C-alpha positions, 0 to 999 in steps of 0.5 A: 733413808738410813741404812743399817750402816748409818745406824751402826755409825751413830752407835759408835759415837761416844756419849761424853759426860758433861764437863769431860775434856775430849777431842769430840766434834761440836754439836751437830748442825746443818753442814755448810758446803765447805764442811761437806767438802771437808767430810767428803775429802776425809772420807775419800782419803780414809777409803784408801788409808783403811784399805792399805792399813786396816782400821787398827793400822791406820792413824788419824794423821795418815788420813788427814795428811792424805786429805790435806787437812789437820787433826782439827778438821778430823775431830770437827767431823768425826769422833773416832776412826770407827765412826769414820770407817762406818761412814766410809762403808755407808757411803760406799753402799749408797753409791753402789745402790745408786749405781745399781739403780742407774744400771738397771734403768739402762739395762731394763728400759721402760717396757714401752721402749723395751723388747718383749724379752731379753735375748737368751745370750745376754741374760748372763752378762746383764746379771753380771753387770748388776753384780759387779762392783763400781769401785776399785776391785782390790780396795773394795775386797780389802774394805769388805774383808776388814768390815767382816773381820770387825763384825766377827769381833763385835756383836753390834757391828755383826748385826749391822754387817748382816743387815746391810748385806741382806738389804743389798741382796734384797735390792738385787732380787727384783732386778735379777728376777725381772731379767730372767723373766724377760729372758723366758727363764726363772730361778731353780731355787729361791731368788734370794738364794740365787742372788747370794750364791752368784754374788759370793761366787763373783766375789770369791773368784775376783779375790782369788784372781787378785791373790794369784797376781792377776790385774784388776781387768783380768780379775773382773773378767774372771768373775764375769766368766764364772757367773756366766758359766754357772748361771745356766745351771741355776735357772730354767731353760729358755721358754720354747 
């Protein structure tokens, strides 16, 4: 299913008048395995280059050099740095949601195999497991900050940014609600607001720790501790 980022990606693909000479990719066709591998390597390289230099500071040359290709490989797959950036973000979001679904299956097995409730002392850690990024914390923080800055400067990207954030939060709501119910708890505020508050707290705590010079393990632990500490204030006590 297309995501808001996929829609924004298509929106930045330029429409070139017939006869215009430009370094654009050829007409879309079913990707061959070789082309798919090329795109994957370009996207993986771009994740690192964009995180290190930002969209404006990154060059096509830097991306293709890190991926081990030439400019021709870039322009046969992407029309611009902007399209590549949105492809990077869209792939990251799809990977995060796939990881979220897998972790939910592990943390909340089928009812027939699961205990009646989640033990009270594990509710916070399980919620934290769902909020944690599956990526390099520092690069993920840099990419999210870059995307937000771009969105603040561009109305179309702003809409895609907000829609993508909202869709991600919506994917968390039923999982967090299920965890709380199994622990005999419920949110003291709207579940969507609870998810947004906890996600923001986790993100800001991790970023603050990284800015303070902590390594990624310490930053992750700080984010975990912050959520586990605050969560009991936002949910009901365990059922008697």
